[in-house]
N, C-alpha and C positions, 0 to 999 in steps of 0.2 A: 774763523768764527769763534774765537776764544771768548771766555766770560770776562767782560770788562765793565759791566754795568754796576750799579750801586752794590757795594758789599762784595764785589767780585763775581756776581752771578748775572746771568742774562746773556742774550745773543748780541754779538757785536755787528749789528746790521746798520746800514746807512739810514739817515733820517727819511721818513716817508716823503717821497718827492713833492707831493702836493702841498707840503708845509711852506715851500717857497712862494706860494701864491698868496700868502696871508696879507702882505702890504697892498697887493692889487685888489683883493677883495675889500679891504678896508677903504681904499680909495673909491671903488665903485659904489660902495654903500653910502657915500656921501652925496651922490647924484640927487638933485632935487625931486626927480620923478622915481627914485628908488633904483636899486641894482637890478640888472638882468643877468642872472648867473647861468651861462652857457658853457661852463667848463666841465665839471664832472657829469657824466651822462646819467643822472639819477631820474628815473621815470617820476613824473609829476601828476599824471592823470589817474583818476580813481581805479582801484582794482575792481573789475566787473562784479556786480551784485551776486551773480550765480556762483562765482568762485568763493566770495566771502560766505555765502550760505553753505557751501559745501564744507568750508573749514569749520563753521560753527556746528553743523550737524555732526561732525566727527570730534567735537570738543570733549566728549566723555570718553577719555582714553587713559584709563588707569594703568594699563600694562605697558611693558616696553614695546616699542615698534620693532619690526624686523629690519636688520641692517640692509638686507638685500632688496627690501621693498616688497609691498604686497604683491601677490600674484596678479590681482586686477590692475594695479598700476603698471607693472612691467608689460603686461599684455596691452595696455592702453598706449604705452610708449612705443611698442612694436608696431601697433596699428597706425600711430602717428608717422613713424618712419616710413611705412609703406605708402601712406596717403599723401604726405607732404615732402618727403625727402627722397623719393624714388629708390627706397631700400626695401625690397619685398622679402618676406620670409625670415625676418629677424627672430632668432630664438629668444623669448623672454628671459631665459636663463643667463643670456649674455648681455644683460641690462642691470644697471644699478643706480638708484637715485643718490644724489650727493647734496651736501649742505651748501648749496650755491655752487657755481662753477669755479669760483676763485679758490675754493677749498682744494679742488682737484688740481688746478693749475699749480698752486703752491706746494702741494704735498706729493704729486705724482712721481717725481724723480725719486724721492725717498721710498715711496711705496713700491716702486719698481726695483728697489735695491741698488740704485745707483750710488756712486761714491767717488772718492778720489781717483783721478785718472780718467773718468768717464766724461764725455762731452754731451752737452744738451744744445741742440741747435734751435735757434728761434728767428723770426723774421728780423730784417735789418731795422725796421721801424716797428716797434712792438710794445705792447702792454708790459710794464716793468716787472709783473709777478712772474713771468716766464724766467727771467734771470734769478729772482729770489728763490724760486723753486729749486733751481740748480744749486745755489749757494747753500740753502738749508740742508741739502743732501750731501754737500761737500764735492759736488761735481763742478765742471767748468762750463759756463754758458758761452756760446759763440753765436754771433749775429751773421746770418747768411740767408739769402733767399733761394739759393740753390746749392746743392752739395758740390757742384762743380767749382764753387768758389773757394773751397777748402783745400789746403795742401794735403798730401797723402798721409802725413803723420797724424794730422787732426782727424781726417776722415776715418782712419783706422780705429779711433777712439769714440766715434759717435754711437750713442746708445739710445738716444731719444731725439726725434725731430718734431717740433711743433709747427703745425700749419695753423694759420688764423685767417680764414676766408669765410665771409667778408672780414677784412682786417680792421683792427682797432690800433691806431687812430685813422689810418688812411682811407678806409673804405674800399680798398682794392679787393677784387674777386679773382681767384684762380679758376680757370675753366677746367673741365674734367681731364683734358689731355695733359695739362701741365701738372695737375695733382697726381695723375697715374704715373707720370715719369718720375716724380719725386718719390712716390711709393715704391716704385721698382728699384730706385737707387738705394733707399733706405733698407729694403728687404735684403739687397745684396750685401749690406753691412751687418745684417742681423739686428737692426735697430727698430724700435717702435716708432710708429707715426701716430701722434696724437693731434686730432684736428679740432680746434676751437671754433665752433660754428654758431655761436650764440645770436649772430645778426642775420642768419640765413633767411628769415622771413621778410627782411627789410631791403630787398633789392630795388634799384632805381634804373630807369632807362632800360637797356637791353636785358636787365635782370629783374624787371618789375613784372611779375606774372599777372598782376591785375590790369596791366596795360599791353599785354601780349608778349611780354618778355619770357625768357627761359628762367627756370628755377636755379638758384645757386646750388652747385653740386656738393654733395657730401662725400667724405672719404669712404663711406660705406656703399656708395653708389656702385653697382657692378661695373660701370664704365671706368671707375677709378680703382676699385679693389680687385678687378679681374675675377670676381665671383667668390673670393675668399676673404674673410675678415682677419686672417692671421696677421698679427703684429699691428693691427689697426684699432684705434680708439677714436670715436666721435664724442665730443663734449658739447652739451647744449644747456643753455640757461633759459628759464622762462621769464626772467626779469624783464626782458625787452618786449617780447611779443604779447605778454599778458599783464604787465604792470605788477609783477610779483617780487620785486627786489627785496621787499621787506619779509617775504616768506622764506628766502634762501631756497628756492626750488630749482633744481637742476638734476641732470643725470649724465651718465657715461654708458656707452655701448660699444660692442665690437668683439674683439678676440676673446673667445669663451674661457681660455685658460687663464688669461690675464685678469678678466673680470672676476673669476672664482677666487684668485689670489687676493685681489683687492677687497673682495667681500670678507674674506677670512682676516685680513690685516685690520680692516675697519671694525670687525667685531672686537678685536683685542683693544683697539684705540677708542672705541665708543663714538665713532663718527656716524650718527644715526639721524636720518630725517625724521622729524616728529610725525606721528600718525595723522594728526589733522592736516598737516601740510601735504602729506602723501595723498590724502583724499581730495584736497583742493587741486593738486597737480592733475589727478585723473580727470576731474571735471573740466579743467581748463584745456587739457589736451584733446578732450572729446568735442570741442566746439571750435570751429574755424571762423565763425562770423565775427567774434570779438577781436580776433587777430587782424582781420581785414579792416574793421572799424578803426582800430588803433593806428594801423598803417596809413589810413586815410588822413588822420590827424598829423602824423609826421610828415606826410607828403605835402600837405598844405603849408606847414611851417617851413619846410625845405624850400618850397616855391616862393615864399616870401624872403627868405634869407639869402638865396643864391644871388639874385640881382642886387640886393643891398650890399653884400660883401664886395661884389665886383665893382659897384659904384664907388665904394670906399677905397678901391685900389688893390683889392686882393685877387690873386689868381687861384682858382680852385683846381686842385689836382686829384686824380683818382675819384674818391667819393662816389663810387658806383653803387654802394650798398652801405647799410648801417645807420647809425644815429648821429653821424658826425659829417662835417664838412672840413676837409684838410686843405689848408690854404696858406699862401705866403704873400707878403708884400714886398719881397726882395730885400729884406732888412733883417737885423738881429731879432730873434724871437722876443726877447724881453722888451725891445722897443715897440713891437707890434702889441704885445700884451699891455703895455703902459698906455698906448693910444686908445685901445679899447676901454681900459679901466677909466680913462678920462671922460669917456662917454657914459660911464656907469655900467659898462658891459664886461663881464668876466669871461675870458676864454682860456682854453688849456694850452700851456706851452709845449711846443713840439719837441723841445730838447729833453723832456723827461721820458721820451720814448726811444732814446738812443741818439747816437751822434748824427745819424742820417736824418733826424727830425729837426736839425738846427735850421733856423729861418722860418719854420712853419708854426702855425697855430691850429688848434682843433676846436671847432665851433659846434656845440651839441645842439640837437633839435629838441632837447627835453625841457625847454621852457614852456609855460602855459601859452595858450594863443595870445592872450593879452601881453604877456611879457615878450614874446617873439615879435609881435607887431610893434611894440615899443622900441625894440632893438633895431628893427628894420627902418623905422622913422628916424632914429638918431643917426644911423649910418648914412642914410640918404641925405639928411640935412647937413651932416658934416662934409659930405662930398660936394656940397654946393649945388 
């Protein structure tokens, strides 16, 4: 990670992987009926009015906000964990708001003090920022879905294990039993388990609570944690459930000693969630109705896209939860991406999520109702 940028300064990081999509976005934009961008999962529906009102009401904020978050917000997050995530009795001291969840994913290895020789384990198909977080700290990222996949020498160096359930891009969900087994293994190595749970409210099928399914488990659920949050961190983003991507509203909770150290480090670094955003977060977390309404929108879009993708010749895998459909046409990823672009549809290339993503594409549910319907019509027409 030596300095090789202009003038010899800057980090020597690879190009941001989404830049490879530029020619396909340009091709799709030439479609007579306009492009349908279902690649990056950016929410497109309005931020609920009551959340905007809470932000505006807190706009007179001349002083610096607290890094640890207001007491009211932390209590609101604790109440939310109890009500929505089956995590009772979480101490508000063991909670901290963050500037989006990507901040924590990217900087957690460094903030945990990891460095050369340390191993960060992430899922085999995963959001690229898990790897970048390890690289920024000088640690080594390793792809594995179970610590049993690692040789003894690698296992001995594991210091951080990422869980992503529901997973991005695959939409796979770990049940409480499999998460508990991974937690036990990581604890035997004195490693931290960080669970990225930002799609937890978007379960489908057996994980769709609105249709009689079970809630997606949290790493802090006593069935997983064994009743102790030692060495465990749960990371959550409000971007998906509340359409707050532009607010950068997220939080982390879990091991009290780790949270206290993170708060201290972030005081030094100036990573502070703005006061009006903290007020908006509290308002959003206190209301479940808007979350259910947004999920209904995504469910309807999903029910349009699934048969259309299948008619177009794709096989959908996993996709049990989250904002994406993970699918393959049994061909090279870029061939599939190009075939979609020819229809004016932009999808995400599976190869940017690791070698195990080769041959797959990720199709987001984050188009408007009109654009998703347009995509479904084009796919079905192309299928004949």
